[in-house]
N, C-alpha and C positions, 0 to 999 in steps of 0.2 A: 504494500500500500504506500503510495506517495503522499507525503505531507505537503499541504499547500501553505505557503507563508501568509500569515495574516497581515494585511497592509497596516502601516503605521497610521495612527490618527494624529491630528494636530496636538492633542494632549500628550501623546507618546513622544512627539518631536520635542516639545518644550521641556518635558521631564528628562529625556535623554540628553539634550543640550545642557540643561542645568547640572545634571550629574557629572558630565564630562568637565564642565568649567570648574565646578567646585573641587573635583578630584585633582584638577590641574593647579590648584592654589588660588583660584579667583574667589572673591567674596561677592555674594549677592547684595546689591544695594536696594533696600526695600523702602526706607524712610525718605520722604520728601519728593519722590518721583512717581506719582500715581500712574502716569502714562506708561511707565516701564515696569509696573507691578500688576499686570493683568493676567488673565488666563492664557494669553498668547504672546506676552512680551516679558522680557527680563533684562535687567541691567547688571553688569558685572564689572569689577575692577580688580587689578592686582597692582604691584608696584610700577608696572610699565605700560599698561594698557587700560582703556575703557572700552567695553564691548556691550553693544545693544543687540539683543536677539529677538527676532519677531517671527512668528509662525502664522501661516495663512492656509486657508482651506483650498483656495484655487490660485492658479497662476495669475489670472486676471486681477484678483484682489491684491496680490503681491505687487504687480506692476503699477496698479493705481495708488498704492499706499506708501511705497518705499520713500518717495521724496519727502513726505511729511515726517516720516520717522527719522530720516536723515537730518532734517532741520531740528527736530526735537533733541536728537543726540548731540548735534553740534552745539545747541543751546546749553545742554547739561555740561558739556566739556568747557565751554567758554565761561560759564558762570561759576563753576565749582572746582576747576582744576587750574592752578596757577600756571602762567605762561612759562615760568622757569622749570616746571616739572616736565620730565621727558614724556610722560603720558599725555601731555597736552597736544602732542603731535601724533599720538598713536591711538586713534579711535577707529573702531571697527563696527560695521553694521552687518549682522548676519541675518540673512533672509531665507527662510525655509518654507516650503509648501509641500503638502501631500498631493497637490494637483500635478497632473502629468503635462509636461511640456517637453518637446524634444530638446536635447542638449544643444542642438544647432539652431534653436529658436533665436532669431536675430535680436529681439528685445532683451531676452535673458542673457545672451552673450554680451551685448553692449553693456548691460548692468554689471556683469562679472568683471569687466575691464574698466569700469568707470571708477577712477580714484579721486574724483572731484570731492573735496571736503572730507571724505572718509574712505577708507578701504572697505570693500564689500566682499562678503562670501555669500554665494547664492547657490541653493540646491533645490531641485524640484523632485517630485515623486519618482521621476525616472532615475535620479541620482541616489535616492535614499530609499532603501527597502528594509533597513534594520538599524538598530541602535549603533551597531558597529560602523555603519556608513556615516552616522552623525559624528562619531568620534574621529573618523578619518578626515572629514571636512574641517573639524575644529582643531586638528593637530597642529596646524601652523600657528595657532594662538597659544599653544601650551609650551611650558619650559622644556628644554631638552632634559631627558632623564640621564642621570649618571649611573646607570645600571652597570654592574660588573659584567664583562664579557664572559661568555660561557666557557672560554678557554682559560680563564683565570689570569689574564694578563692586565687587569685593571679596568678602568672605565672605558667607554667608547671614545671619549675625548682623549684619553691617554693613548689610544691606538692611532688616532688620526694623523699625528706627525709622521709616524712610520709608514702608514699607508700612502700618504701623499708623497713622501720621499721616493717611494717606488715608482711614482709617476713623474719624477723629476722636479718636484717642488721642494724647495729648501726646508729641511726639517726644523732648523732654528727659527725660520720665519713663521712656520705653522705653530711652533711652540709659543712664540710671542703672542700670536693672535689668540690661541686657545687660552693662555693665561689671562689676557685682557678680557676675553669673553666671560670666563668664569668669575672674574672680579667685577664684571659689569662696567668695564672701562671703555673708553673710546678706541675702537679698533684701529682706525686710520691713524690717529695720533701715535699710538704705540708702534704701528708699523713704520711710520716715518722716523720716529725716534730710533728704532732698531736699525734702519737703513743708514741713518746719519752716523751711528756709532761704529759702523763697519769700515 
């Protein structure tokens, strides 16, 4: 007997997205932003990003509502995040729908590549069939895990300089960048400092 996957509902999508974000270290912002605390919207932040997530029943609803949501999220960031904070420039609008629209749909594709005011992550019912697909979509917003490699040689970031050296990229340069990344430092500044010291 073949089991048929039960399609996700909008409630499933918002629950899955919330679970992924919270597991990734984001905090849900509930107080003071009623437009971002509904059955279909959530607002999250961590030290580096502000993320608004909205779920829609249909693609048409998503396409007709995203601009207002973008304006609301830009307003939240401009009013409540200091300009000196790095996350003032790292706002994301995540738009999800259970509605089916081909990935090649022109309006959906245009929206995916629209970085005006905020970066956008967009997925339709064609892209999302399980909670795992929601996690895959949101992975770019999550911190890199420093899990130990299965071969017992340290973390994945520890392995990176050696792997890139095999491709002809300077091991020392990669080590400088990895160290700066781990310390949340400015990558390009460290790279220029490293090159000047040689």
